[in-house]
C-alpha positions in Angstrom: 58.6 -60.7 51.4 59.7 -62.6 54.5 61.5 -65.9 54.0 59.8 -69.2 54.9 61.6 -70.7 57.9 61.3 -74.4 58.8 61.6 -75.9 62.3 61.2 -72.6 64.0 61.5 -72.7 67.8 58.9 -70.5 69.6 60.5 -68.8 72.6 57.1 -68.1 74.2 56.0 -71.8 74.1 58.7 -74.0 75.8 59.4 -77.2 73.9 57.4 -76.2 70.9 58.9 -76.1 67.4 56.7 -74.7 64.6 56.8 -76.6 61.3 57.2 -73.4 59.4 56.9 -69.6 59.9 56.4 -67.0 57.2 56.4 -63.4 58.6 53.7 -63.2 61.2 52.1 -66.6 60.3 52.9 -70.0 61.9 52.1 -73.2 60.0 51.6 -76.6 61.6 51.2 -79.8 59.5 49.3 -83.0 60.3 49.2 -85.8 57.8 46.5 -88.4 57.7 44.6 -87.1 60.8 42.0 -89.6 61.8 40.7 -88.8 65.2 39.1 -85.8 67.0 41.4 -86.2 70.1 44.5 -85.4 68.0 42.7 -82.5 66.4 41.8 -81.0 69.8 45.3 -81.3 71.0 46.6 -79.6 67.8 44.1 -76.7 68.4 45.4 -76.3 71.9 49.0 -76.1 70.6 47.8 -73.6 68.0 46.3 -71.3 70.6 49.5 -71.4 72.7 51.5 -70.5 69.6 49.1 -67.6 68.8 49.7 -66.0 72.2 52.5 -63.7 71.2 52.3 -60.1 69.9 54.2 -60.8 66.7 51.9 -63.7 65.8 48.9 -62.7 63.6 47.9 -66.1 62.1 48.3 -69.8 63.0 47.3 -72.2 60.3 46.9 -75.9 60.9 47.5 -77.7 57.6 45.7 -81.0 57.3 47.2 -83.1 54.5 44.7 -85.8 53.3 42.9 -86.1 56.6 40.8 -89.2 57.3 37.9 -87.3 58.9 35.4 -85.2 57.1 35.3 -81.4 56.9 31.9 -81.6 58.6 33.5 -83.3 61.6 36.3 -80.7 61.5 33.7 -77.9 61.7 32.1 -79.6 64.7 35.4 -79.7 66.5 36.2 -76.1 65.5 32.9 -74.8 66.8 33.4 -76.7 70.0 36.8 -75.1 70.5 35.4 -71.6 70.0 33.9 -71.5 73.4 37.1 -72.7 75.1 39.7 -70.3 73.8 40.1 -66.6 74.3 38.4 -64.8 71.4 41.5 -62.8 70.5 43.5 -66.0 70.2 40.8 -68.0 68.4 40.4 -65.3 65.7 44.1 -65.9 64.8 43.5 -69.6 64.0 42.6 -71.3 60.7 42.6 -74.8 59.2 43.7 -75.5 55.7 42.7 -78.9 54.2 44.3 -80.6 51.2 43.0 -83.9 49.9 42.3 -85.6 46.6 39.3 -83.3 45.9 41.4 -80.2 46.2 41.4 -77.4 48.9 39.1 -76.6 51.7 39.4 -74.9 55.0 37.9 -73.3 58.1 36.8 -70.5 58.3 37.5 -70.6 54.5 39.7 -72.3 52.0 43.2 -70.8 51.5 43.6 -68.6 48.4 46.0 -69.3 45.6 49.0 -67.5 47.2 48.4 -69.4 50.5 48.1 -72.7 48.6 51.5 -72.1 47.0 53.1 -71.5 50.4 51.5 -74.6 51.9 52.6 -76.7 48.9 56.2 -75.5 49.6 55.9 -76.5 53.3 54.4 -79.9 52.4 57.2 -80.6 49.9 59.7 -79.7 52.5 58.1 -82.0 55.0 58.3 -84.8 52.5 56.6 -88.2 52.6 57.6 -90.4 55.5 55.6 -93.4 56.7 56.3 -96.2 59.0 57.2 -99.1 56.8 55.9 -102.6 57.1 59.5 -103.7 57.8 59.5 -101.5 60.9 55.9 -101.8 61.9 54.1 -100.6 65.0 55.4 -103.5 67.1 58.6 -101.7 67.6 57.0 -98.4 68.5 57.5 -98.7 72.2 61.2 -99.4 71.7 61.5 -96.5 69.3 59.9 -94.1 71.7 62.1 -95.4 74.5 65.2 -94.7 72.4 64.1 -91.1 71.7 63.4 -90.4 75.4 66.7 -91.9 76.4 68.4 -89.7 73.7 66.8 -86.6 75.3 67.8 -87.7 78.8 71.4 -88.5 77.9 71.9 -85.1 76.3 69.9 -83.2 78.9 67.5 -81.8 76.4 64.6 -81.5 78.8 60.9 -82.4 78.1 60.0 -83.8 74.7 56.6 -82.8 73.3 54.3 -85.4 71.8 54.5 -83.5 68.6 58.3 -83.8 68.6 58.1 -87.5 69.3 55.6 -87.8 66.4 57.7 -85.8 63.9 61.0 -87.5 64.9 59.7 -91.1 65.0 57.2 -90.9 62.1 54.5 -92.6 64.2 50.9 -91.3 64.6 49.6 -89.7 67.7 47.8 -92.8 69.1 51.0 -94.9 68.6 53.2 -92.3 70.3 50.8 -91.8 73.2 50.6 -95.5 73.8 54.4 -95.8 73.8 54.7 -92.9 76.3 52.1 -94.5 78.5 54.0 -97.7 78.7 56.9 -95.8 80.3 54.7 -94.0 82.8 56.7 -95.1 85.9 59.8 -93.5 84.6 58.3 -90.3 83.3 57.5 -86.9 84.6 55.1 -84.6 82.7 54.6 -80.9 82.5 53.0 -78.6 80.0 56.2 -78.7 77.9 56.0 -82.5 77.4 57.4 -85.6 79.0 60.9 -86.6 80.1 62.6 -89.4 82.0 63.1 -89.0 85.7 66.0 -91.5 85.6 67.7 -93.9 83.3 65.0 -96.6 82.7 67.1 -99.7 83.5 64.4 -102.3 83.4 63.0 -101.1 80.0 66.6 -100.8 78.7 67.3 -104.5 79.6 64.1 -105.4 77.6 65.3 -103.3 74.7 68.7 -105.1 74.7 67.0 -108.4 74.5 65.3 -107.5 71.2 67.9 -105.0 69.9 69.0 -107.0 66.9 65.4 -107.3 65.7 64.5 -103.7 66.6 67.5 -102.3 64.7 67.4 -105.0 61.9 71.1 -105.5 62.5 73.1 -106.9 59.5 76.6 -108.3 59.9 79.4 -108.6 57.3 82.5 -110.7 57.4 85.5 -111.2 55.3 86.3 -114.8 54.1 89.1 -113.8 51.7 91.7 -114.0 54.4 92.8 -110.4 53.7 90.3 -108.3 55.5 90.5 -104.5 55.6 90.9 -103.0 59.0 87.9 -101.1 60.5 90.0 -97.9 60.2 90.4 -98.5 56.5 86.6 -99.1 56.1 85.8 -95.9 57.9 88.3 -94.0 55.8 86.6 -95.3 52.6 83.1 -94.5 54.1 84.1 -90.9 54.7 85.1 -90.6 51.1 81.5 -91.4 50.1 80.2 -88.3 51.9 76.9 -90.1 52.7 74.9 -88.2 55.3 72.5 -91.1 55.8 75.3 -93.4 57.1 76.7 -92.6 60.6 79.6 -94.0 62.5 78.7 -95.6 65.8 80.3 -98.2 68.0 83.6 -97.4 69.7 84.4 -94.5 67.4 81.0 -92.9 67.9 81.2 -93.3 71.7 84.7 -91.8 71.7 83.3 -88.8 69.8 80.9 -88.0 72.6 83.4 -88.8 75.4 87.0 -88.8 74.2 88.4 -89.7 77.7 86.7 -93.1 77.8 88.8 -96.3 77.5 87.2 -97.6 74.3 90.0 -99.6 72.8 90.0 -103.0 71.3 87.0 -103.9 69.2 88.1 -105.0 65.7 84.9 -104.0 63.8 83.1 -101.0 62.5 79.5 -100.2 63.6 77.4 -98.1 61.3 73.9 -96.7 61.5 72.0 -96.5 58.2 69.0 -94.1 58.0 66.5 -95.6 55.7 62.7 -95.5 55.1 62.7 -98.2 52.5 61.2 -101.6 53.4 64.3 -103.2 51.8 67.4 -101.2 52.8 70.2 -100.8 50.2 73.5 -102.2 51.3 75.2 -101.7 47.9 77.7 -99.2 49.5 79.3 -102.1 51.4 81.0 -103.3 48.2 82.6 -99.9 47.8 84.0 -100.2 51.3 85.4 -103.7 50.7 84.4 -106.0 47.8 85.5 -109.0 49.9 82.8 -108.5 52.6 79.9 -111.0 52.7 76.8 -111.0 54.8 76.7 -113.5 57.6 73.8 -114.6 59.9 76.1 -116.5 62.3 76.7 -114.8 65.6 79.7 -117.1 66.1 81.5 -115.7 63.0 83.6 -112.6 63.5 82.1 -109.6 61.9 84.2 -106.8 60.4 81.3 -104.5 59.6 78.0 -104.3 61.4 75.1 -102.1 60.1 72.1 -101.1 62.2 69.0 -99.6 60.6 67.5 -96.3 61.8 63.9 -96.3 60.7 62.6 -93.2 62.3 61.8 -90.0 60.4 64.7 -88.0 61.8 68.0 -89.7 62.1 69.4 -87.6 65.0 72.8 -88.1 63.5 75.4 -85.5 64.5 77.2 -83.8 61.7 81.0 -84.2 61.3 83.6 -82.3 59.3 85.3 -85.6 58.5 82.7 -86.7 55.9 80.3 -89.0 57.8 78.1 -88.0 60.7 78.1 -89.6 64.1 75.4 -91.9 65.2 73.4 -90.6 68.2 74.6 -91.7 71.6 71.7 -94.1 72.2 72.8 -96.0 69.1 76.4 -95.9 70.2 75.4 -97.3 73.6 73.4 -100.1 72.0 76.4 -100.9 69.7 78.7 -101.3 72.7 76.3 -103.7 74.4 75.7 -105.6 71.1 79.5 -106.0 70.7 79.7 -107.4 74.3 81.8 -104.4 75.5 79.8 -104.3 78.7 82.4 -102.5 80.8 82.8 -99.8 78.1 79.0 -99.5 77.9 78.8 -98.9 81.6 81.5 -96.3 81.5 79.9 -94.6 78.5 76.5 -94.4 80.4 78.2 -93.2 83.6 79.9 -90.4 81.7 76.5 -89.0 80.7 75.1 -89.5 84.2 78.1 -87.6 85.6 77.6 -84.8 83.1 73.9 -84.5 84.0 74.7 -84.4 87.7 77.3 -81.7 87.3 74.9 -79.6 85.2 72.1 -79.9 87.8 74.6 -79.0 90.6 75.6 -75.8 88.7 72.0 -75.0 88.1 71.1 -75.3 91.8 74.1 -73.1 92.7 73.0 -70.2 90.6 
């Protein structure tokens, strides 16, 4: 029997990553579906995914949808006249809710249910917490699109933005629409045409609140150095805590002059409404939380609330924060010259890549 593969990129659909693939069957998962527009968009994605010789079945898994099966069947019948019959015959919907299993054209059998349960367990629960709220959605979507732009990742699909952020389709769509001036769209998704300076300035103005920044200072008179704190952090082997700030920036661009900030910036990936900062005592028992911006901070922690952290693995024991978080850290530490150089380094890399591409 073929192995179940998660996060499978489909070569025949640019920008599309299937939630799971088992043999010749593709699975897509939507949790809490509540509107027909999102369902219709999902059916279009399914038909695109089905358009390959090796694909025999594409199953849309609806976990606890907010719309009725009757409504689902209406949308299903409406889609039948739109898609090519050979593609439509490969599509199916599986529904799991409190009442049990249902589906279109029929409910999944016991073996299919077992596979779907495995997929749903892998997906895991992730909801936008009250501490994060939808008020920060536009800033979160902006950060994701800047991430893609800095690293030259190309268009981001709405599905990728949903899965990475943890927001629903309407919330993501609204966040994307607010950036319309800076975006270019194609069938593969959306991407920034340029660095969105005006929106970035707005983000900087609310960065502390958006990232729920927490600062720690040492009042014992014998503070540990940031290097010592980082060494202790790496001994914890925590994959949910990433190194940012000057060290994270230097990881992405070692040639930058990023010397001279006596503090350690960390990004903590947490879905809990009340994040756990207990690990700080293991770094230095003398550290105390401070709310004063005038008091020198030895350790600064920024929360990453989205579903996927986008941290970059490291062999040294702690991952690196993504470059957007590092850039925000530099601004927040008032290292404006270094922040400009850091951004320019990505811009130069992008320009060189485009030049090489045009010359081929």
